[in-house]
N, C-alpha and C positions, 0 to 999 in steps of 0.2 A: 749565307743564311738571311732570309727574309722574314720579318715578323709581321702578321697581320691581324686584324681583330675582326671577328665575325658575329654576328648577332642572330641567334637562332631562336625561333618561337617555338616554345614547347606547351603542349596542351596542359592546362591546369596550372602552369608556372608563369608563363608569358615569355617575354624577350630575355634572352640569356646571353650575355657577352662572353666570347671565348678568344683568348690569344692564341695564335698558332705560329710556331716558328717552323719555317720551311727550308729543308736542307737539300742540296743536290739539283739535279736536272728537272725542270718542269716537264720535261716530255719523258722522264724515266718511269720505270714501274713504281706505283704508289705503295707506300707502307705507311700505315698509321701507327705511331708509337706511343704508348700510353704509360705514363709514369705512375709509380706507386706512392707510398705515404712519405717518401723522401723528397719528394717533389721534383719539378721539372729538370733541375740541374742533375739529377741522378741518371738521365737518359741523353742528355745533350751531347756529351762526348762520344756516346755510342752512335747517335744519329749522324754525326758529323764523319765518324769513321766508316759506316756502313754505305752512306751515300758517296763518298770519295772513292772506296774500293770498288764498287759494283755499279756505279753511274745510275743509282736509283734515286727515286724522291721519296725522303722521309718527313712526314708531317708530325710535329710534336705539339699537341694542344696542352694547355695548362688547365687543369680541372679547376673550375671556379672555386676560390677559398684558398688554393695553394699558391705559393710564391708571391704572395702580398696582394692577390686578386681579391675581389669580392664575390661572395657566393649568396645568391637569392635564398631567402630562408625557406622557400618552398621546394627548393632543390636540395634533398637530404636522403637520397638513396643511390646505391650502384646502378639500380635499373634507370633511374633519372639520368645519371651521367652517360649511361649506353644511349638512351633516347637522344641525348644532347649530341654526342659524337656522330651518331647515325644521321642526325639532321645536319651535322657539318658536312658529311660525305655527300648528302643530297645537294646541300648549297653549293658545294664545290664541283658538283657533277663529276664525281670521280668513278671509275669502273676498275673491276679486277684488283680490288685493295686487300692487301694482306695486313691484318691487324695484329700488333705485336704488344704484349702487355706484361709488365713485372709486378708482382705482388698485388695491390689492389688493382693496379693496371691490367693484370691478367684477368682478375674477376670481371672488370668492365669489358675486356675483350670477348670473354665467354658470354657476357649478356648481350654484346653486340651481335654475336653469331646467332644467338637464339632469337634475335629479331628477323632473321633469315632473310636479309636484304640482298637482291641480286648484286649489289655493288661489292659485296664482301666475298673474296674467293678463297681465302685460308686464315688461319689464326695461328699465333705462336704464343703459348703459356709459358712465361719464365717465372718459376717459383711463385705461381699464383696462389692466392688465399680464396676463400669464398664457399668451399664446400665443408661439410662436417664429415670427419673421418674417425670413428670410435676408436679411442685409445690413443689418437695422434691430433691433439688439439693445436689450434694455433697459439703461438706463444703469447701471452697477455702483455701486449705492447705497453699498455698504460700502467701495468705494475712494474715495469722495468725501468731502471735508470739508464739514461742515455749511454753511459759506458756499458752497460749490459746489452743494449740494442746493438751497439758496434760489435760487441763480442760475437753476438749471436748472427749478425748479418753478414760476416766475412770470414773467410778461411784464414786470412792474415789480417786482422783489423788495424795493424800499426799504421800502414800508409793512409788510412781513411779515418781514423779517430780524431774527433774534434772536441774541446772542451766548451761546452755550451756557454758557460760563465764567461769564457774569454771573447765570445763574439760580440760586435758592436751592437748597439741596441736595435737598429733596423733589421740585422740578421735575426736576432733573437725574437723580435716580433713576427717575422716570416715563419721561423720554426714554431711558434706558439700557434700561429694561424694554421700552419700545416698539421699540427696536432689536433685542433679543434675541427679541422675538415676531415680528418680521418674518422674521428668519433662520430660527425654527423652522417657521413656516408656509409661507413662499415659497421658502426657500433663497437661495442668492447670486444665482442667474440670474433668479429671479422668472418662471420659465416652466415649462410642463408639455408636453413634445412630443406628447403624445396630445390637447391640447385642441382644436387647430384642426379635426381630423377630427371629433371628437365634436360640436362646434358645428354641424356640417352636419346633424345630426338634429333640431335645434330647429324647432319649428313654433309659435313665440310671438313676438308683436310686439315688436321690439327697436328701441330708438334708442341710437345711438352717438354721443356728442357728444366733440369733441376740440378743445383749445386749439391754436390755431396756432402758439404759441411753446413748446409743450411741449418740454422739454430732457430728459426722462426716456424717454418714448416718443414718437417723432415722428409726423407726419401720416400718413406711408406706413404706419406700424404701425398707426395708427388705421384707415386704409382696409382693410387686410388683416383687421383684426378684423371690421369690418362686412360685408366680402366673405363671410366664413366662415360667416355666419348667414343662412339663406334669407330670412327676413322682416325683415331689418335695414334701417334708414334711416340714413345717415350725415350728420353736420352739423358743419361748421367753426365754432368760436367765435373770432372775431377778438380780437386784443390780449389773448390769454388763455394761461396756462401749464398746468401739469400738475394744478392744483386749481382748476378753474373755480368750483366751489361758494363758494370763498373770495374768489377774484380778481373774478369777473363773475357774482355770483349772479343778478342780474336776467336775463341772458342764458340762464342754465340754467333759471330758472323759465319763462321765456317759451318757450324750446325745447320743454319738456316739455309744456306747456299746449297750444301751437300744433300739436303733433303729433296732437291730436284731430282735426285737419282732414284728415288722411291715412287711414292705416289704423290709427291707435292710439286707436280709440274708448275702449279700456279705461282710458286715461289720464285721462280728464275725466268727471266726472259732475255 
């Protein structure tokens, strides 16, 4: 793994620094892997696994404000993050990129797809948030205790549960920063009422993966997400919660790779 820092100039915001962890072969098929509110550590194990098993290149940027990084005050929306990561792809001159995102990262991936860059050839949304589905709200993260968050995020939370009070001060500060970043980018509702209609304009291969035990956004929410995107394929991941890339990474790798057998030839090389 190689870590680099890139500076992207964003209109109305200015220069934004982004740290990117680069896994796998520099000549492999590129995948941009976007973390959710749990921070970059929630996807790093999956990035290592995916890169090693399929000789692909997996790029994991840290959204500014997460993982102890700083966030420019003017960068405070998911659309802004999408523009930032699109600028990163331009700066790195990458082509035929599949964007994978979990939770808020899935919302960012959807917004990147809506920018309709020729650099992006497919997206994978893993238990994404962002849309409004009547009768199926996103769980109110900010009203939950951390213990409740773990319970809702995993089919079997025991291996992942952490007592925030037992963390060292530096880790507690990072967790607090992550929480503040979620609020800044996604708001308390973690939805955009305009997103469903805009998704209907997409013409890009899309794989929507959903844990059947997700207590943050339920299965019907996931089905509605897939239904909003014309070329989307929906797949349920059994015995899995809101963070499949952590809980059942083998299922996620297999689902992405097997999708090449349908309309998702962009995913496998």
